[in-house]
C-alpha atoms as an extended CHARMM CRD file, in Angstrom:
* protein
*
       108  EXT
         1         1  MET       CA            134.5110000000       41.7460000000       11.1130000000  PROA      1               0.0000000000
         2         2  THR       CA            133.5480000000       39.2460000000       13.9840000000  PROA      2               0.0000000000
         3         3  SER       CA            130.5740000000       37.5980000000       14.2220000000  PROA      3               0.0000000000
         4         4  LEU       CA            129.0650000000       39.9740000000       16.7930000000  PROA      4               0.0000000000
         5         5  VAL       CA            129.9080000000       42.9650000000       15.0970000000  PROA      5               0.0000000000
         6         6  LYS       CA            128.3880000000       41.6970000000       11.7400000000  PROA      6               0.0000000000
         7         7  GLN       CA            124.9490000000       40.6720000000       13.8140000000  PROA      7               0.0000000000
         8         8  LEU       CA            124.8080000000       44.5130000000       15.0470000000  PROA      8               0.0000000000
         9         9  TRP       CA            125.5800000000       45.6370000000       11.8670000000  PROA      9               0.0000000000
        10        10  ASN       CA            122.8600000000       43.8030000000        9.7370000000  PROA      10              0.0000000000
        11        11  SER       CA            120.3160000000       43.5920000000       12.7920000000  PROA      11              0.0000000000
        12        12  PRO       CA            116.5640000000       45.3570000000       11.7150000000  PROA      12              0.0000000000
        13        13  MET       CA            117.6830000000       47.9770000000       14.9720000000  PROA      13              0.0000000000
        14        14  GLY       CA            121.2900000000       48.7230000000       14.1920000000  PROA      14              0.0000000000
        15        15  ILE       CA            123.5240000000       51.1850000000       13.5630000000  PROA      15              0.0000000000
        16        16  LYS       CA            122.5870000000       51.8900000000        9.9390000000  PROA      16              0.0000000000
        17        17  THR       CA            118.5720000000       51.9610000000       11.0050000000  PROA      17              0.0000000000
        18        18  THR       CA            116.2550000000       55.0390000000       11.7680000000  PROA      18              0.0000000000
        19        19  HSD       CA            115.5010000000       52.9130000000       14.7770000000  PROA      19              0.0000000000
        20        20  PHE       CA            119.0500000000       53.5650000000       15.8920000000  PROA      20              0.0000000000
        21        21  TRP       CA            119.6710000000       57.5080000000       14.8810000000  PROA      21              0.0000000000
        22        22  GLY       CA            116.4950000000       58.5000000000       16.0420000000  PROA      22              0.0000000000
        23        23  PRO       CA            116.6420000000       57.9460000000       19.5470000000  PROA      23              0.0000000000
        24        24  VAL       CA            120.5860000000       58.8870000000       19.3490000000  PROA      24              0.0000000000
        25        25  ALA       CA            118.9670000000       62.5790000000       17.9610000000  PROA      25              0.0000000000
        26        26  ASN       CA            116.5190000000       62.2010000000       20.5060000000  PROA      26              0.0000000000
        27        27  TRP       CA            118.6540000000       62.6440000000       23.2710000000  PROA      27              0.0000000000
        28        28  GLY       CA            119.4850000000       66.1670000000       22.6490000000  PROA      28              0.0000000000
        29        29  PHE       CA            116.0770000000       66.9480000000       24.2320000000  PROA      29              0.0000000000
        30        30  VAL       CA            116.9770000000       65.1970000000       27.5390000000  PROA      30              0.0000000000
        31        31  LEU       CA            120.5930000000       66.5390000000       27.3900000000  PROA      31              0.0000000000
        32        32  ALA       CA            118.9810000000       70.2970000000       27.0520000000  PROA      32              0.0000000000
        33        33  GLY       CA            116.2730000000       69.7740000000       29.7010000000  PROA      33              0.0000000000
        34        34  LEU       CA            119.0990000000       68.5480000000       31.8670000000  PROA      34              0.0000000000
        35        35  TRP       CA            120.9170000000       71.5850000000       30.9830000000  PROA      35              0.0000000000
        36        36  ASP       CA            118.1770000000       73.6620000000       32.0920000000  PROA      36              0.0000000000
        37        37  LEU       CA            117.8350000000       72.3080000000       35.7190000000  PROA      37              0.0000000000
        38        38  ASN       CA            119.4280000000       74.9790000000       37.4130000000  PROA      38              0.0000000000
        39        39  LYS       CA            117.8760000000       77.9860000000       35.4170000000  PROA      39              0.0000000000
        40        40  ASP       CA            115.0620000000       80.0060000000       36.5710000000  PROA      40              0.0000000000
        41        41  PRO       CA            111.3850000000       78.2490000000       36.5680000000  PROA      41              0.0000000000
        42        42  GLU       CA            110.5910000000       81.5880000000       35.4940000000  PROA      42              0.0000000000
        43        43  ASN       CA            111.8870000000       81.3610000000       32.1760000000  PROA      43              0.0000000000
        44        44  VAL       CA            110.5220000000       77.5830000000       31.7040000000  PROA      44              0.0000000000
        45        45  SER       CA            107.6560000000       77.5420000000       28.7740000000  PROA      45              0.0000000000
        46        46  GLY       CA            104.4730000000       75.9660000000       30.4600000000  PROA      46              0.0000000000
        47        47  ALA       CA            103.1980000000       75.1850000000       26.9080000000  PROA      47              0.0000000000
        48        48  MET       CA            106.2220000000       73.9530000000       25.2560000000  PROA      48              0.0000000000
        49        49  THR       CA            107.2790000000       71.5830000000       28.1600000000  PROA      49              0.0000000000
        50        50  THR       CA            103.7000000000       70.3440000000       28.4780000000  PROA      50              0.0000000000
        51        51  ALA       CA            103.7840000000       69.5440000000       24.5700000000  PROA      51              0.0000000000
        52        52  LEU       CA            107.3700000000       67.9490000000       25.2700000000  PROA      52              0.0000000000
        53        53  CYS       CA            105.6620000000       65.5410000000       27.8450000000  PROA      53              0.0000000000
        54        54  VAL       CA            102.6150000000       64.7050000000       25.0490000000  PROA      54              0.0000000000
        55        55  TYR       CA            105.2770000000       63.9780000000       22.8650000000  PROA      55              0.0000000000
        56        56  SER       CA            107.1670000000       61.8740000000       24.7480000000  PROA      56              0.0000000000
        57        57  GLY       CA            104.6150000000       59.7660000000       25.8830000000  PROA      57              0.0000000000
        58        58  LEU       CA            103.0190000000       59.2200000000       22.6890000000  PROA      58              0.0000000000
        59        59  PHE       CA            106.4980000000       58.2420000000       21.4930000000  PROA      59              0.0000000000
        60        60  MET       CA            106.9940000000       55.8110000000       24.4280000000  PROA      60              0.0000000000
        61        61  ARG       CA            103.7340000000       54.1490000000       23.4760000000  PROA      61              0.0000000000
        62        62  PHE       CA            105.0290000000       54.0900000000       19.7030000000  PROA      62              0.0000000000
        63        63  ALA       CA            108.4040000000       52.7930000000       20.6520000000  PROA      63              0.0000000000
        64        64  TRP       CA            106.6550000000       49.8710000000       22.7750000000  PROA      64              0.0000000000
        65        65  ARG       CA            104.1790000000       49.0790000000       19.7560000000  PROA      65              0.0000000000
        66        66  VAL       CA            106.5370000000       49.0870000000       17.0630000000  PROA      66              0.0000000000
        67        67  LYS       CA            108.2020000000       45.7370000000       15.7450000000  PROA      67              0.0000000000
        68        68  PRO       CA            110.6400000000       44.8730000000       16.4320000000  PROA      68              0.0000000000
        69        69  ARG       CA            110.2360000000       46.9530000000       19.9710000000  PROA      69              0.0000000000
        70        70  ASN       CA            112.7150000000       49.7290000000       20.1780000000  PROA      70              0.0000000000
        71        71  TYR       CA            114.0680000000       50.0880000000       23.6500000000  PROA      71              0.0000000000
        72        72  LEU       CA            116.6290000000       52.7430000000       23.0050000000  PROA      72              0.0000000000
        73        73  LEU       CA            113.8790000000       55.2780000000       21.9740000000  PROA      73              0.0000000000
        74        74  LEU       CA            111.1940000000       53.9230000000       24.9770000000  PROA      74              0.0000000000
        75        75  VAL       CA            114.2730000000       54.9660000000       27.4950000000  PROA      75              0.0000000000
        76        76  CYS       CA            115.3940000000       57.9570000000       25.8160000000  PROA      76              0.0000000000
        77        77  HSD       CA            111.2680000000       59.0930000000       26.1020000000  PROA      77              0.0000000000
        78        78  MET       CA            111.0570000000       57.8220000000       29.4600000000  PROA      78              0.0000000000
        79        79  ALA       CA            114.1850000000       60.1720000000       30.5670000000  PROA      79              0.0000000000
        80        80  ASN       CA            112.9720000000       63.0200000000       28.5110000000  PROA      80              0.0000000000
        81        81  GLU       CA            109.3040000000       62.8480000000       30.0810000000  PROA      81              0.0000000000
        82        82  THR       CA            111.0730000000       62.4800000000       33.7020000000  PROA      82              0.0000000000
        83        83  VAL       CA            112.7750000000       65.7070000000       32.9740000000  PROA      83              0.0000000000
        84        84  GLN       CA            109.9560000000       67.3800000000       31.3350000000  PROA      84              0.0000000000
        85        85  LEU       CA            107.4160000000       66.6240000000       34.3240000000  PROA      85              0.0000000000
        86        86  TYR       CA            110.3880000000       68.0090000000       36.3460000000  PROA      86              0.0000000000
        87        87  HSD       CA            110.4150000000       71.1060000000       34.6730000000  PROA      87              0.0000000000
        88        88  LEU       CA            106.5320000000       71.4960000000       34.5380000000  PROA      88              0.0000000000
        89        89  GLN       CA            106.1980000000       71.1500000000       38.6490000000  PROA      89              0.0000000000
        90        90  ARG       CA            108.8330000000       73.8060000000       38.9400000000  PROA      90              0.0000000000
        91        91  LYS       CA            106.7660000000       76.0620000000       36.4290000000  PROA      91              0.0000000000
        92        92  ILE       CA            103.3110000000       75.4390000000       38.3940000000  PROA      92              0.0000000000
        93        93  ARG       CA            104.9330000000       76.1370000000       41.7040000000  PROA      93              0.0000000000
        94        94  TYR       CA            106.5910000000       79.1000000000       40.4580000000  PROA      94              0.0000000000
        95        95  GLU       CA            103.2440000000       80.4420000000       39.0120000000  PROA      95              0.0000000000
        96        96  LEU       CA            101.5380000000       79.4410000000       42.3790000000  PROA      96              0.0000000000
        97        97  ASN       CA            103.9990000000       81.1160000000       44.8480000000  PROA      97              0.0000000000
        98        98  LYS       CA            103.9230000000       84.4040000000       42.1450000000  PROA      98              0.0000000000
        99        99  LYS       CA            100.2740000000       84.6970000000       42.6370000000  PROA      99              0.0000000000
       100       100  GLU       CA            100.2180000000       83.8310000000       46.4530000000  PROA      100             0.0000000000
       101       101  LYS       CA            103.0460000000       86.9580000000       46.6550000000  PROA      101             0.0000000000
       102       102  LYS       CA            100.7150000000       89.1510000000       44.8280000000  PROA      102             0.0000000000
       103       103  LYS       CA             97.8640000000       88.6010000000       47.1250000000  PROA      103             0.0000000000
       104       104  GLU       CA             99.6460000000       89.0730000000       50.2180000000  PROA      104             0.0000000000
       105       105  ALA       CA            101.2170000000       92.4380000000       48.5730000000  PROA      105             0.0000000000
       106       106  ILE       CA             97.6880000000       93.4490000000       48.1580000000  PROA      106             0.0000000000
       107       107  PRO       CA             96.5170000000       95.3170000000       51.2500000000  PROA      107             0.0000000000
       108       108  ALA       CA             92.6700000000       94.7590000000       52.7600000000  PROA      108             0.0000000000
């Protein structure tokens, strides 16, 4: 193996550690969120989306505070936070529009 490959292999953040595989697995959340971007906001779960926002927020802090810093995990959760906040605002706008339409439909 070359020197660089050996260094990456034996790194505390290397491919044979959970510091690498944890973030790789977490990219599934981001991909699922991106997959749902064009779906109807009626199908977005406000509770689950909020939970994922809190989860990613906590793990962004963890990724920053852990030694050595886990930048891969940080970026993964930053991406997930962005996607989930977008879904959350879609859900809130949908619910507010639904309430407005109900008010308009009720005759005075």
